[in-house]
C-alpha positions, 0 to 999 in steps of 0.5 A: 114319866117314871115313878120312883128311883130310876137309874138317873135319879139313883146316881143323883141321889148318891151325889146330892143326898149323901149327907143325911144317911151318912150322919144317920149311920154314924148315930145308929152305930153309936146307938148299937154300941150301947144298946146292942153291943154284941150284934154283928149282923144288920138288916138294912131295909131300904138300903138305897145305894149302900151309904148306910150299909157301907158305914156298918160294913166298915165297922165290922158288921155283916150287912144284908140290904133290901131295896125295891130299886134295881138301880139303887142296888146296882150302885150299892153293889159297886160301893160294897163289893160282893160280900153283902147280901143285897135283895130286891124287894118291897119294904112292905112285903118281904121275907128273909131266910134268917133273923137279925139282931138289928134292923135299920131303915133310914130316909123316911121309908114310912113316908114313901109307903102308900098308906097306914096299911102299908106301914103296918105291913112294913112293921110286921115284915121287919118284926118277922125278920128280927130275932127275939130281943133284937133292935129296930131303928128307923126314921120318918119325916115330920110335917116340918120336914115334909114342908120342905117339899114346897119349893123349887130348887136347882142343883148344879155340879159338873156331874149332874144338874137337877130341877126339884119341884114339890108341893105338900097338901097338909090337909090331905096328908100327901105331897109329891116332888118331881125331879128332872135333870141330867147326870154324867155317865162313865163315858162322858155323855149326859143322861136325862131322867125325870121321876115323880115321888109321893110322900104321905104324912104319918101321924106319930101317935098312929105309928106308935100304935101300929108298932105296938100292934105288930108286937114291938115293945119299948118304943121311943122317939129320938133326934138323929144326933142322939138316938140314946135319949128319948124325946119327951115331945117332938119339937115343931122344928124337927124335920126327921124323927127316929123311932127305936123299938125292941122285939120282946 
């Protein structure tokens, strides 16, 4: 049993999970038009297969992407070409050689970390990578979103077939999902894969405190479709929430 973004799953992710990061990228670009109009470089933490990075690249940004999965980075390289800098590294333990005016991180990186200590390390690493006055926008799954793990699903196309099984233990604050299936390779054969992933519940009040402790300022919560408008409170039905912060 593999843990994490193995090769077969990376290919399946690129096919089945594309809509959410695509929409997130569009919302992030609108945010930057207003909040960081002069920015032309972006650090994408947890860049995955490059879906968000591609949108930024097409908008004229110089992109640096970081991800811990070699399989994800291989697909990102194929998508983005040779221009972007792509780094294999851990979101909670990385450094970069330059600071960026903007950092983004999508598809619930905090939920994929082991605990609040790792989330604190992640926020500190990003803080060090962003220049003074720079912007950091990231998202996380709410409890409502994580409840979607309590399911069994089958997804089937000509390119891939997936069996998705998951469960969330709300009282323990942790859940898992197991994904197995087959994906079609370039030579027409089908490759089998199986992977298990863990997500944690991240209390938003704790997250905001960790942001402040790391040095981030002016933090606010927003819905994916409008990152410019702070939420007075997070609706119970909202599956993902974005956090926008600035480095003083």
